[in-house]
HTML snippet that shows the backbone in 3Dmol.js (N, CA, C, O; Angstrom):
<script src="https://3Dmol.org/build/3Dmol-min.js"></script>
<div id="view" style="width:600px;height:400px;position:relative"></div>
<script>
const pdb = `
ATOM      1  N   MET A   1      21.924   4.638  -3.912  1.00  0.00           N
ATOM      2  CA  MET A   1      21.769   4.109  -2.484  1.00  0.00           C
ATOM      3  C   MET A   1      21.659   2.493  -2.626  1.00  0.00           C
ATOM      4  O   MET A   1      20.780   1.894  -3.246  1.00  0.00           O
ATOM      5  N   GLU A   2      22.875   1.858  -1.830  1.00  0.00           N
ATOM      6  CA  GLU A   2      23.047   0.410  -1.832  1.00  0.00           C
ATOM      7  C   GLU A   2      21.867  -0.171  -1.049  1.00  0.00           C
ATOM      8  O   GLU A   2      21.345   0.523  -0.176  1.00  0.00           O
ATOM      9  N   VAL A   3      21.470  -1.256  -1.278  1.00  0.00           N
ATOM     10  CA  VAL A   3      20.655  -1.773  -0.673  1.00  0.00           C
ATOM     11  C   VAL A   3      21.076  -3.438  -0.507  1.00  0.00           C
ATOM     12  O   VAL A   3      21.219  -4.212  -1.453  1.00  0.00           O
ATOM     13  N   LEU A   4      21.205  -3.708   0.659  1.00  0.00           N
ATOM     14  CA  LEU A   4      21.790  -5.270   1.019  1.00  0.00           C
ATOM     15  C   LEU A   4      20.618  -6.168   1.153  1.00  0.00           C
ATOM     16  O   LEU A   4      19.503  -5.805   1.526  1.00  0.00           O
ATOM     17  N   PRO A   5      20.980  -7.434   0.801  1.00  0.00           N
ATOM     18  CA  PRO A   5      20.017  -8.543   1.033  1.00  0.00           C
ATOM     19  C   PRO A   5      19.917  -8.894   2.406  1.00  0.00           C
ATOM     20  O   PRO A   5      20.878  -9.054   3.158  1.00  0.00           O
ATOM     21  N   PRO A   6      18.449  -9.030   2.771  1.00  0.00           N
ATOM     22  CA  PRO A   6      17.556  -9.614   2.048  1.00  0.00           C
ATOM     23  C   PRO A   6      16.517  -8.637   1.412  1.00  0.00           C
ATOM     24  O   PRO A   6      15.408  -8.975   0.999  1.00  0.00           O
ATOM     25  N   LEU A   7      17.021  -7.418   1.394  1.00  0.00           N
ATOM     26  CA  LEU A   7      16.136  -6.489   0.935  1.00  0.00           C
ATOM     27  C   LEU A   7      16.286  -6.156  -0.599  1.00  0.00           C
ATOM     28  O   LEU A   7      17.443  -6.072  -1.009  1.00  0.00           O
ATOM     29  N   ILE A   8      15.377  -5.978  -1.395  1.00  0.00           N
ATOM     30  CA  ILE A   8      15.502  -5.802  -2.746  1.00  0.00           C
ATOM     31  C   ILE A   8      15.237  -4.375  -3.232  1.00  0.00           C
ATOM     32  O   ILE A   8      14.176  -3.862  -2.873  1.00  0.00           O
ATOM     33  N   LYS A   9      16.010  -3.725  -3.948  1.00  0.00           N
ATOM     34  CA  LYS A   9      15.717  -2.169  -4.585  1.00  0.00           C
ATOM     35  C   LYS A   9      14.541  -2.349  -5.529  1.00  0.00           C
ATOM     36  O   LYS A   9      14.577  -3.129  -6.481  1.00  0.00           O
ATOM     37  N   LYS A  10      13.659  -1.706  -5.268  1.00  0.00           N
ATOM     38  CA  LYS A  10      12.528  -1.704  -6.534  1.00  0.00           C
ATOM     39  C   LYS A  10      12.525  -0.272  -6.837  1.00  0.00           C
ATOM     40  O   LYS A  10      13.074   0.536  -6.088  1.00  0.00           O
ATOM     41  N   TYR A  11      11.934   0.059  -7.894  1.00  0.00           N
ATOM     42  CA  TYR A  11      11.731   1.321  -8.516  1.00  0.00           C
ATOM     43  C   TYR A  11      10.286   1.741  -8.915  1.00  0.00           C
ATOM     44  O   TYR A  11       9.623   1.061  -9.698  1.00  0.00           O
ATOM     45  N   PHE A  12       9.870   2.775  -8.403  1.00  0.00           N
ATOM     46  CA  PHE A  12       8.553   3.567  -8.490  1.00  0.00           C
ATOM     47  C   PHE A  12       8.568   4.495  -9.271  1.00  0.00           C
ATOM     48  O   PHE A  12       9.260   5.492  -9.066  1.00  0.00           O
ATOM     49  N   SER A  13       7.729   4.331 -10.430  1.00  0.00           N
ATOM     50  CA  SER A  13       7.495   5.351 -11.449  1.00  0.00           C
ATOM     51  C   SER A  13       6.373   6.648 -10.875  1.00  0.00           C
ATOM     52  O   SER A  13       6.220   7.667 -11.549  1.00  0.00           O
ATOM     53  N   GLY A  14       5.876   6.498  -9.976  1.00  0.00           N
ATOM     54  CA  GLY A  14       4.929   7.366  -9.566  1.00  0.00           C
ATOM     55  C   GLY A  14       3.742   7.354 -10.198  1.00  0.00           C
ATOM     56  O   GLY A  14       3.447   6.504 -11.039  1.00  0.00           O
ATOM     57  N   GLY A  15       2.902   8.402  -9.790  1.00  0.00           N
ATOM     58  CA  GLY A  15       1.346   8.055 -10.397  1.00  0.00           C
ATOM     59  C   GLY A  15       0.657   8.690  -9.133  1.00  0.00           C
ATOM     60  O   GLY A  15       1.168   9.197  -8.135  1.00  0.00           O
ATOM     61  N   LEU A  16      -0.756   8.493  -9.508  1.00  0.00           N
ATOM     62  CA  LEU A  16      -2.015   8.873  -8.618  1.00  0.00           C
ATOM     63  C   LEU A  16      -2.568   7.708  -7.945  1.00  0.00           C
ATOM     64  O   LEU A  16      -2.974   6.758  -8.614  1.00  0.00           O
ATOM     65  N   TYR A  17      -2.621   7.704  -6.504  1.00  0.00           N
ATOM     66  CA  TYR A  17      -3.005   6.788  -5.494  1.00  0.00           C
ATOM     67  C   TYR A  17      -4.241   7.042  -4.843  1.00  0.00           C
ATOM     68  O   TYR A  17      -4.383   8.209  -4.480  1.00  0.00           O
ATOM     69  N   ALA A  18      -5.215   6.223  -4.588  1.00  0.00           N
ATOM     70  CA  ALA A  18      -6.024   6.223  -3.772  1.00  0.00           C
ATOM     71  C   ALA A  18      -5.692   5.431  -2.475  1.00  0.00           C
ATOM     72  O   ALA A  18      -5.445   4.227  -2.549  1.00  0.00           O
ATOM     73  N   ALA A  19      -5.684   6.252  -1.003  1.00  0.00           N
ATOM     74  CA  ALA A  19      -4.849   5.635   0.221  1.00  0.00           C
ATOM     75  C   ALA A  19      -6.070   5.702   1.222  1.00  0.00           C
ATOM     76  O   ALA A  19      -6.939   6.566   1.339  1.00  0.00           O
ATOM     77  N   HIS A  20      -5.853   4.465   1.941  1.00  0.00           N
ATOM     78  CA  HIS A  20      -6.535   4.237   3.042  1.00  0.00           C
ATOM     79  C   HIS A  20      -5.733   4.035   4.315  1.00  0.00           C
ATOM     80  O   HIS A  20      -4.662   3.473   4.085  1.00  0.00           O
ATOM     81  N   MET A  21      -5.904   4.275   5.354  1.00  0.00           N
ATOM     82  CA  MET A  21      -4.796   4.105   6.605  1.00  0.00           C
ATOM     83  C   MET A  21      -5.471   2.877   7.529  1.00  0.00           C
ATOM     84  O   MET A  21      -6.629   3.009   7.926  1.00  0.00           O
ATOM     85  N   ILE A  22      -4.829   1.887   7.796  1.00  0.00           N
ATOM     86  CA  ILE A  22      -5.570   0.937   8.640  1.00  0.00           C
ATOM     87  C   ILE A  22      -4.271   0.488   9.988  1.00  0.00           C
ATOM     88  O   ILE A  22      -3.042   0.511   9.920  1.00  0.00           O
ATOM     89  N   PRO A  23      -4.972   0.199  10.853  1.00  0.00           N
ATOM     90  CA  PRO A  23      -4.164  -0.688  11.896  1.00  0.00           C
ATOM     91  C   PRO A  23      -3.355  -2.082  11.195  1.00  0.00           C
ATOM     92  O   PRO A  23      -3.989  -2.868  10.492  1.00  0.00           O
ATOM     93  N   MET A  24      -2.428  -2.199  11.379  1.00  0.00           N
ATOM     94  CA  MET A  24      -1.720  -3.425  10.999  1.00  0.00           C
ATOM     95  C   MET A  24      -2.455  -4.487  11.229  1.00  0.00           C
ATOM     96  O   MET A  24      -2.674  -4.747  12.412  1.00  0.00           O
ATOM     97  N   GLY A  25      -3.026  -5.374  10.180  1.00  0.00           N
ATOM     98  CA  GLY A  25      -3.711  -6.532  10.128  1.00  0.00           C
ATOM     99  C   GLY A  25      -5.256  -6.302   9.741  1.00  0.00           C
ATOM    100  O   GLY A  25      -5.991  -7.288   9.685  1.00  0.00           O
ATOM    101  N   ALA A  26      -5.706  -5.153   9.502  1.00  0.00           N
ATOM    102  CA  ALA A  26      -6.701  -5.328   8.830  1.00  0.00           C
ATOM    103  C   ALA A  26      -7.031  -5.107   7.549  1.00  0.00           C
ATOM    104  O   ALA A  26      -7.714  -4.193   7.089  1.00  0.00           O
ATOM    105  N   PHE A  27      -6.332  -6.290   6.821  1.00  0.00           N
ATOM    106  CA  PHE A  27      -6.044  -6.517   5.411  1.00  0.00           C
ATOM    107  C   PHE A  27      -7.497  -6.459   4.786  1.00  0.00           C
ATOM    108  O   PHE A  27      -7.593  -6.129   3.604  1.00  0.00           O
ATOM    109  N   GLU A  28      -8.635  -6.764   5.518  1.00  0.00           N
ATOM    110  CA  GLU A  28      -9.857  -7.163   4.864  1.00  0.00           C
ATOM    111  C   GLU A  28     -10.403  -5.528   4.216  1.00  0.00           C
ATOM    112  O   GLU A  28     -11.440  -5.404   3.563  1.00  0.00           O
ATOM    113  N   GLU A  29      -9.564  -4.491   4.525  1.00  0.00           N
ATOM    114  CA  GLU A  29      -9.870  -3.053   4.323  1.00  0.00           C
ATOM    115  C   GLU A  29      -9.551  -3.001   2.883  1.00  0.00           C
ATOM    116  O   GLU A  29      -9.887  -2.029   2.206  1.00  0.00           O
ATOM    117  N   TRP A  30      -8.880  -4.067   2.361  1.00  0.00           N
ATOM    118  CA  TRP A  30      -8.476  -3.797   0.798  1.00  0.00           C
ATOM    119  C   TRP A  30      -9.667  -3.782  -0.016  1.00  0.00           C
ATOM    120  O   TRP A  30      -9.624  -3.239  -1.120  1.00  0.00           O
ATOM    121  N   GLU A  31     -10.896  -4.404   0.477  1.00  0.00           N
ATOM    122  CA  GLU A  31     -11.943  -4.508  -0.208  1.00  0.00           C
ATOM    123  C   GLU A  31     -12.713  -3.131   0.042  1.00  0.00           C
ATOM    124  O   GLU A  31     -13.234  -2.582  -0.929  1.00  0.00           O
ATOM    125  N   TRP A  32     -12.770  -2.767   0.843  1.00  0.00           N
ATOM    126  CA  TRP A  32     -13.221  -1.332   1.242  1.00  0.00           C
ATOM    127  C   TRP A  32     -12.783  -0.490   0.176  1.00  0.00           C
ATOM    128  O   TRP A  32     -13.663  -0.139  -0.610  1.00  0.00           O
ATOM    129  N   LEU A  33     -11.736  -0.127  -0.005  1.00  0.00           N
ATOM    130  CA  LEU A  33     -10.943   0.947  -0.637  1.00  0.00           C
ATOM    131  C   LEU A  33     -10.983   0.616  -2.005  1.00  0.00           C
ATOM    132  O   LEU A  33     -10.834   1.522  -2.825  1.00  0.00           O
ATOM    133  N   SER A  34     -11.246  -1.098  -2.552  1.00  0.00           N
ATOM    134  CA  SER A  34     -11.505  -1.197  -3.808  1.00  0.00           C
ATOM    135  C   SER A  34     -12.962  -0.850  -4.158  1.00  0.00           C
ATOM    136  O   SER A  34     -13.207  -0.432  -5.289  1.00  0.00           O
ATOM    137  N   ASP A  35     -13.762  -0.974  -3.417  1.00  0.00           N
ATOM    138  CA  ASP A  35     -15.095  -0.665  -3.744  1.00  0.00           C
ATOM    139  C   ASP A  35     -15.233   0.899  -3.727  1.00  0.00           C
ATOM    140  O   ASP A  35     -15.939   1.505  -4.533  1.00  0.00           O
ATOM    141  N   TRP A  36     -14.615   1.400  -2.895  1.00  0.00           N
ATOM    142  CA  TRP A  36     -14.547   3.007  -3.256  1.00  0.00           C
ATOM    143  C   TRP A  36     -14.324   3.623  -4.277  1.00  0.00           C
ATOM    144  O   TRP A  36     -14.956   4.620  -4.626  1.00  0.00           O
ATOM    145  N   VAL A  37     -13.224   3.016  -5.005  1.00  0.00           N
ATOM    146  CA  VAL A  37     -12.665   3.352  -6.329  1.00  0.00           C
ATOM    147  C   VAL A  37     -13.396   2.927  -7.324  1.00  0.00           C
ATOM    148  O   VAL A  37     -13.376   3.524  -8.401  1.00  0.00           O
ATOM    149  N   GLY A  38     -14.333   1.572  -7.071  1.00  0.00           N
ATOM    150  CA  GLY A  38     -15.234   1.082  -7.996  1.00  0.00           C
ATOM    151  C   GLY A  38     -16.493   1.982  -8.105  1.00  0.00           C
ATOM    152  O   GLY A  38     -17.071   1.899  -9.188  1.00  0.00           O
ATOM    153  N   ARG A  39     -16.980   2.751  -7.270  1.00  0.00           N
ATOM    154  CA  ARG A  39     -18.071   3.440  -6.792  1.00  0.00           C
ATOM    155  C   ARG A  39     -17.725   5.081  -7.380  1.00  0.00           C
ATOM    156  O   ARG A  39     -18.603   5.834  -7.801  1.00  0.00           O
ATOM    157  N   SER A  40     -16.546   5.360  -7.316  1.00  0.00           N
ATOM    158  CA  SER A  40     -16.251   7.169  -7.664  1.00  0.00           C
ATOM    159  C   SER A  40     -16.681   7.255  -9.201  1.00  0.00           C
ATOM    160  O   SER A  40     -16.586   6.420 -10.100  1.00  0.00           O
ATOM    161  N   ASP A  41     -17.144   8.444  -9.188  1.00  0.00           N
ATOM    162  CA  ASP A  41     -17.573   9.016 -10.378  1.00  0.00           C
ATOM    163  C   ASP A  41     -16.229   9.834 -11.046  1.00  0.00           C
ATOM    164  O   ASP A  41     -16.074  10.053 -12.248  1.00  0.00           O
ATOM    165  N   LYS A  42     -15.457  10.161 -10.129  1.00  0.00           N
ATOM    166  CA  LYS A  42     -14.392  10.780 -10.696  1.00  0.00           C
ATOM    167  C   LYS A  42     -12.965  10.295 -11.059  1.00  0.00           C
ATOM    168  O   LYS A  42     -12.107  10.906 -11.697  1.00  0.00           O
ATOM    169  N   TYR A  43     -12.878   8.559 -10.288  1.00  0.00           N
ATOM    170  CA  TYR A  43     -11.461   8.154 -10.447  1.00  0.00           C
ATOM    171  C   TYR A  43     -11.717   6.540 -11.067  1.00  0.00           C
ATOM    172  O   TYR A  43     -12.732   5.971 -10.665  1.00  0.00           O
ATOM    173  N   ASP A  44     -11.090   6.027 -11.739  1.00  0.00           N
ATOM    174  CA  ASP A  44     -10.896   4.825 -12.185  1.00  0.00           C
ATOM    175  C   ASP A  44      -9.630   3.822 -11.810  1.00  0.00           C
ATOM    176  O   ASP A  44      -8.540   4.268 -11.451  1.00  0.00           O
ATOM    177  N   PHE A  45      -9.847   2.765 -11.907  1.00  0.00           N
ATOM    178  CA  PHE A  45      -8.558   1.929 -11.450  1.00  0.00           C
ATOM    179  C   PHE A  45      -7.504   1.956 -12.460  1.00  0.00           C
ATOM    180  O   PHE A  45      -7.769   1.739 -13.643  1.00  0.00           O
ATOM    181  N   ASN A  46      -6.299   2.216 -12.045  1.00  0.00           N
ATOM    182  CA  ASN A  46      -5.084   2.166 -13.103  1.00  0.00           C
ATOM    183  C   ASN A  46      -4.247   1.059 -12.731  1.00  0.00           C
ATOM    184  O   ASN A  46      -3.090   1.251 -12.355  1.00  0.00           O
ATOM    185  N   TYR A  47      -4.817  -0.228 -12.822  1.00  0.00           N
ATOM    186  CA  TYR A  47      -3.878  -1.512 -12.579  1.00  0.00           C
ATOM    187  C   TYR A  47      -2.685  -1.610 -13.155  1.00  0.00           C
ATOM    188  O   TYR A  47      -2.651  -1.013 -14.231  1.00  0.00           O
ATOM    189  N   GLY A  48      -1.716  -2.122 -12.859  1.00  0.00           N
ATOM    190  CA  GLY A  48      -0.568  -2.450 -13.488  1.00  0.00           C
ATOM    191  C   GLY A  48      -0.471  -4.153 -13.773  1.00  0.00           C
ATOM    192  O   GLY A  48      -1.468  -4.783 -14.126  1.00  0.00           O
ATOM    193  N   LYS A  49       0.816  -4.777 -13.577  1.00  0.00           N
ATOM    194  CA  LYS A  49       1.164  -6.004 -13.898  1.00  0.00           C
ATOM    195  C   LYS A  49       0.810  -6.927 -12.587  1.00  0.00           C
ATOM    196  O   LYS A  49       1.332  -6.643 -11.509  1.00  0.00           O
ATOM    197  N   PRO A  50      -0.063  -8.005 -12.700  1.00  0.00           N
ATOM    198  CA  PRO A  50      -0.442  -8.789 -11.746  1.00  0.00           C
ATOM    199  C   PRO A  50       0.470  -9.049 -10.824  1.00  0.00           C
ATOM    200  O   PRO A  50       0.275  -8.758  -9.644  1.00  0.00           O
ATOM    201  N   GLU A  51       1.546  -9.613 -11.239  1.00  0.00           N
ATOM    202  CA  GLU A  51       2.704 -10.405 -10.685  1.00  0.00           C
ATOM    203  C   GLU A  51       3.209  -9.166  -9.570  1.00  0.00           C
ATOM    204  O   GLU A  51       3.648  -9.470  -8.461  1.00  0.00           O
ATOM    205  N   CYS A  52       3.085  -7.800 -10.012  1.00  0.00           N
ATOM    206  CA  CYS A  52       3.305  -6.925  -8.935  1.00  0.00           C
ATOM    207  C   CYS A  52       2.227  -6.308  -7.884  1.00  0.00           C
ATOM    208  O   CYS A  52       2.259  -5.183  -7.386  1.00  0.00           O
ATOM    209  N   MET A  53       1.389  -7.200  -7.702  1.00  0.00           N
ATOM    210  CA  MET A  53       0.160  -6.988  -6.905  1.00  0.00           C
ATOM    211  C   MET A  53      -0.858  -5.793  -7.487  1.00  0.00           C
ATOM    212  O   MET A  53      -1.595  -5.044  -6.846  1.00  0.00           O
ATOM    213  N   SER A  54      -0.640  -5.879  -8.908  1.00  0.00           N
ATOM    214  CA  SER A  54      -1.214  -4.779  -9.870  1.00  0.00           C
ATOM    215  C   SER A  54      -0.932  -3.539  -9.370  1.00  0.00           C
ATOM    216  O   SER A  54      -1.806  -2.676  -9.283  1.00  0.00           O
ATOM    217  N   HIS A  55       0.445  -3.325  -8.961  1.00  0.00           N
ATOM    218  CA  HIS A  55       0.821  -1.847  -8.550  1.00  0.00           C
ATOM    219  C   HIS A  55       0.150  -1.474  -7.333  1.00  0.00           C
ATOM    220  O   HIS A  55       0.334  -0.299  -7.013  1.00  0.00           O
ATOM    221  N   CYS A  56      -0.658  -2.230  -6.487  1.00  0.00           N
ATOM    222  CA  CYS A  56      -1.123  -1.894  -5.265  1.00  0.00           C
ATOM    223  C   CYS A  56      -0.095  -1.749  -4.499  1.00  0.00           C
ATOM    224  O   CYS A  56       0.888  -2.420  -4.814  1.00  0.00           O
ATOM    225  N   LEU A  57       0.003  -0.972  -3.437  1.00  0.00           N
ATOM    226  CA  LEU A  57       1.067  -0.975  -2.513  1.00  0.00           C
ATOM    227  C   LEU A  57       0.456  -0.887  -0.857  1.00  0.00           C
ATOM    228  O   LEU A  57      -0.645  -0.418  -0.567  1.00  0.00           O
ATOM    229  N   GLU A  58       1.455  -1.457   0.129  1.00  0.00           N
ATOM    230  CA  GLU A  58       1.212  -1.313   1.301  1.00  0.00           C
ATOM    231  C   GLU A  58       2.507  -0.633   1.931  1.00  0.00           C
ATOM    232  O   GLU A  58       3.628  -1.099   1.723  1.00  0.00           O
ATOM    233  N   GLU A  59       2.305   0.399   2.645  1.00  0.00           N
ATOM    234  CA  GLU A  59       3.378   1.480   2.922  1.00  0.00           C
ATOM    235  C   GLU A  59       3.373   1.501   4.449  1.00  0.00           C
ATOM    236  O   GLU A  59       2.362   1.794   5.088  1.00  0.00           O
ATOM    237  N   HIS A  60       4.602   1.163   5.038  1.00  0.00           N
ATOM    238  CA  HIS A  60       4.205   1.161   6.635  1.00  0.00           C
ATOM    239  C   HIS A  60       6.011   1.798   6.715  1.00  0.00           C
ATOM    240  O   HIS A  60       6.875   1.421   5.923  1.00  0.00           O
ATOM    241  N   LEU A  61       6.223   2.680   7.709  1.00  0.00           N
ATOM    242  CA  LEU A  61       7.298   3.461   8.221  1.00  0.00           C
ATOM    243  C   LEU A  61       7.973   2.970   8.987  1.00  0.00           C
ATOM    244  O   LEU A  61       7.472   2.794  10.098  1.00  0.00           O
ATOM    245  N   ASN A  62       9.316   2.551   8.779  1.00  0.00           N
ATOM    246  CA  ASN A  62      10.105   2.043   9.863  1.00  0.00           C
ATOM    247  C   ASN A  62       9.765   0.620  10.518  1.00  0.00           C
ATOM    248  O   ASN A  62      10.031   0.310  11.680  1.00  0.00           O
ATOM    249  N   TYR A  63       9.133  -0.189   9.572  1.00  0.00           N
ATOM    250  CA  TYR A  63       8.407  -1.429  10.074  1.00  0.00           C
ATOM    251  C   TYR A  63       9.343  -2.466  10.960  1.00  0.00           C
ATOM    252  O   TYR A  63       9.049  -2.895  12.076  1.00  0.00           O
ATOM    253  N   ILE A  64      10.656  -2.797  10.129  1.00  0.00           N
ATOM    254  CA  ILE A  64      11.738  -3.630  11.022  1.00  0.00           C
ATOM    255  C   ILE A  64      12.156  -2.982  12.138  1.00  0.00           C
ATOM    256  O   ILE A  64      12.250  -3.725  13.114  1.00  0.00           O
ATOM    257  N   ASN A  65      12.449  -1.799  12.328  1.00  0.00           N
ATOM    258  CA  ASN A  65      12.830  -1.044  13.688  1.00  0.00           C
ATOM    259  C   ASN A  65      11.646  -1.258  14.558  1.00  0.00           C
ATOM    260  O   ASN A  65      11.858  -1.933  15.566  1.00  0.00           O
ATOM    261  N   TYR A  66      10.546  -0.855  14.384  1.00  0.00           N
ATOM    262  CA  TYR A  66       9.672  -0.984  15.062  1.00  0.00           C
ATOM    263  C   TYR A  66       9.287  -2.508  15.736  1.00  0.00           C
ATOM    264  O   TYR A  66       9.296  -2.678  16.955  1.00  0.00           O
ATOM    265  N   VAL A  67       8.965  -3.533  14.814  1.00  0.00           N
ATOM    266  CA  VAL A  67       8.771  -4.868  15.485  1.00  0.00           C
ATOM    267  C   VAL A  67       9.814  -5.661  15.904  1.00  0.00           C
ATOM    268  O   VAL A  67       9.575  -6.779  16.360  1.00  0.00           O
ATOM    269  N   CYS A  68      11.041  -5.202  15.805  1.00  0.00           N
ATOM    270  CA  CYS A  68      12.357  -5.795  16.629  1.00  0.00           C
ATOM    271  C   CYS A  68      12.256  -5.369  17.988  1.00  0.00           C
ATOM    272  O   CYS A  68      12.936  -6.073  18.735  1.00  0.00           O
ATOM    273  N   ARG A  69      11.618  -4.429  18.567  1.00  0.00           N
ATOM    274  CA  ARG A  69      11.913  -3.965  19.772  1.00  0.00           C
ATOM    275  C   ARG A  69      10.442  -4.597  20.446  1.00  0.00           C
ATOM    276  O   ARG A  69       9.290  -4.259  20.171  1.00  0.00           O
ATOM    277  N   PRO A  70      10.922  -5.644  21.432  1.00  0.00           N
ATOM    278  CA  PRO A  70       9.922  -6.166  22.214  1.00  0.00           C
ATOM    279  C   PRO A  70       8.645  -5.341  22.515  1.00  0.00           C
ATOM    280  O   PRO A  70       7.539  -5.795  22.224  1.00  0.00           O
ATOM    281  N   GLU A  71       8.774  -4.329  23.003  1.00  0.00           N
ATOM    282  CA  GLU A  71       7.845  -3.596  23.862  1.00  0.00           C
ATOM    283  C   GLU A  71       6.961  -3.265  22.745  1.00  0.00           C
ATOM    284  O   GLU A  71       5.794  -3.263  23.139  1.00  0.00           O
ATOM    285  N   ASN A  72       7.075  -2.970  21.439  1.00  0.00           N
ATOM    286  CA  ASN A  72       6.086  -2.505  20.517  1.00  0.00           C
ATOM    287  C   ASN A  72       5.146  -3.658  20.239  1.00  0.00           C
ATOM    288  O   ASN A  72       5.568  -4.811  20.325  1.00  0.00           O
ATOM    289  N   ASN A  73       3.756  -3.372  19.874  1.00  0.00           N
ATOM    290  CA  ASN A  73       2.864  -4.380  19.302  1.00  0.00           C
ATOM    291  C   ASN A  73       2.625  -4.047  18.009  1.00  0.00           C
ATOM    292  O   ASN A  73       2.168  -2.953  17.678  1.00  0.00           O
ATOM    293  N   PRO A  74       2.935  -5.015  17.177  1.00  0.00           N
ATOM    294  CA  PRO A  74       3.035  -4.942  15.855  1.00  0.00           C
ATOM    295  C   PRO A  74       1.732  -4.464  15.239  1.00  0.00           C
ATOM    296  O   PRO A  74       1.741  -3.767  14.224  1.00  0.00           O
ATOM    297  N   TYR A  75       0.685  -4.810  15.808  1.00  0.00           N
ATOM    298  CA  TYR A  75      -0.863  -4.581  15.511  1.00  0.00           C
ATOM    299  C   TYR A  75      -1.353  -3.141  15.859  1.00  0.00           C
ATOM    300  O   TYR A  75      -2.519  -2.755  15.774  1.00  0.00           O
ATOM    301  N   GLU A  76      -0.296  -2.423  16.255  1.00  0.00           N
ATOM    302  CA  GLU A  76      -0.738  -0.797  16.675  1.00  0.00           C
ATOM    303  C   GLU A  76       0.030  -0.025  15.838  1.00  0.00           C
ATOM    304  O   GLU A  76       0.110   1.198  15.951  1.00  0.00           O
ATOM    305  N   LEU A  77       0.732  -0.826  14.811  1.00  0.00           N
ATOM    306  CA  LEU A  77       1.475   0.097  13.671  1.00  0.00           C
ATOM    307  C   LEU A  77       0.503   0.480  12.634  1.00  0.00           C
ATOM    308  O   LEU A  77      -0.343  -0.328  12.251  1.00  0.00           O
ATOM    309  N   GLN A  78       0.591   1.770  12.124  1.00  0.00           N
ATOM    310  CA  GLN A  78       0.059   2.432  10.970  1.00  0.00           C
ATOM    311  C   GLN A  78       0.503   1.510   9.567  1.00  0.00           C
ATOM    312  O   GLN A  78       1.629   1.073   9.328  1.00  0.00           O
ATOM    313  N   LEU A  79      -0.693   1.362   8.751  1.00  0.00           N
ATOM    314  CA  LEU A  79      -0.255   0.803   7.524  1.00  0.00           C
ATOM    315  C   LEU A  79      -1.271   1.258   6.128  1.00  0.00           C
ATOM    316  O   LEU A  79      -2.408   0.873   5.854  1.00  0.00           O
ATOM    317  N   ASP A  80      -0.604   1.971   5.588  1.00  0.00           N
ATOM    318  CA  ASP A  80      -1.099   2.574   4.419  1.00  0.00           C
ATOM    319  C   ASP A  80      -1.671   1.701   3.330  1.00  0.00           C
ATOM    320  O   ASP A  80      -0.751   1.061   2.820  1.00  0.00           O
ATOM    321  N   LEU A  81      -2.830   1.431   2.780  1.00  0.00           N
ATOM    322  CA  LEU A  81      -3.048   0.798   1.663  1.00  0.00           C
ATOM    323  C   LEU A  81      -3.237   1.786   0.454  1.00  0.00           C
ATOM    324  O   LEU A  81      -3.770   2.887   0.596  1.00  0.00           O
ATOM    325  N   LEU A  82      -2.753   1.305  -0.770  1.00  0.00           N
ATOM    326  CA  LEU A  82      -2.853   2.364  -1.893  1.00  0.00           C
ATOM    327  C   LEU A  82      -2.976   1.492  -3.340  1.00  0.00           C
ATOM    328  O   LEU A  82      -2.261   0.579  -3.754  1.00  0.00           O
ATOM    329  N   ILE A  83      -4.067   2.079  -3.894  1.00  0.00           N
ATOM    330  CA  ILE A  83      -4.527   1.366  -5.253  1.00  0.00           C
ATOM    331  C   ILE A  83      -4.171   2.572  -6.349  1.00  0.00           C
ATOM    332  O   ILE A  83      -4.329   3.754  -6.040  1.00  0.00           O
ATOM    333  N   PRO A  84      -3.722   2.202  -7.536  1.00  0.00           N
ATOM    334  CA  PRO A  84      -3.550   3.025  -8.422  1.00  0.00           C
ATOM    335  C   PRO A  84      -4.549   3.513  -9.232  1.00  0.00           C
ATOM    336  O   PRO A  84      -5.215   2.657  -9.816  1.00  0.00           O
ATOM    337  N   ILE A  85      -4.858   4.808  -9.439  1.00  0.00           N
ATOM    338  CA  ILE A  85      -6.115   5.128  -9.930  1.00  0.00           C
ATOM    339  C   ILE A  85      -5.680   6.248 -10.991  1.00  0.00           C
ATOM    340  O   ILE A  85      -4.574   6.786 -10.947  1.00  0.00           O
ATOM    341  N   LYS A  86      -6.583   6.523 -11.873  1.00  0.00           N
ATOM    342  CA  LYS A  86      -6.580   7.703 -12.867  1.00  0.00           C
ATOM    343  C   LYS A  86      -7.918   8.392 -13.016  1.00  0.00           C
ATOM    344  O   LYS A  86      -8.959   7.849 -12.645  1.00  0.00           O
ATOM    345  N   GLU A  87      -7.880   9.537 -13.538  1.00  0.00           N
ATOM    346  CA  GLU A  87      -9.113  10.438 -13.428  1.00  0.00           C
ATOM    347  C   GLU A  87      -9.716   9.929 -14.799  1.00  0.00           C
ATOM    348  O   GLU A  87      -9.137   9.615 -15.839  1.00  0.00           O
ATOM    349  N   LYS A  88     -11.273   9.949 -14.424  1.00  0.00           N
ATOM    350  CA  LYS A  88     -11.827   9.367 -15.861  1.00  0.00           C
ATOM    351  C   LYS A  88     -12.141  10.716 -16.586  1.00  0.00           C
ATOM    352  O   LYS A  88     -12.243  11.904 -16.278  1.00  0.00           O
ATOM    353  N   ARG A  89     -12.241   9.942 -17.701  1.00  0.00           N
ATOM    354  CA  ARG A  89     -12.595  11.049 -18.956  1.00  0.00           C
ATOM    355  C   ARG A  89     -13.783  11.207 -19.329  1.00  0.00           C
ATOM    356  O   ARG A  89     -14.047  12.001 -20.232  1.00  0.00           O
TER     357      ARG A  89
END
`;
const viewer = $3Dmol.createViewer("view");
viewer.addModel(pdb, "pdb");
viewer.setStyle({}, {cartoon: {color: "spectrum"}});
viewer.zoomTo();
viewer.render();
</script>
């Protein structure tokens, strides 16, 4: 698939992620999700490169088309926070 600037094609190797849904703008909930992983008896962090947000992801569907419509409120948009995890051994 061709991706035109200003967008950049990135490759995702997959893996297991802890997910938490927030309304757009509630970024303080990254701390809540991180604390949840830190307290888990079953999962541990599986961070990657720090320059890539340690492979933490924010996923929103159709963001550009949503915010370009003046009748839409971007703060009503759903955003998923994702932290890479692995099972504890």
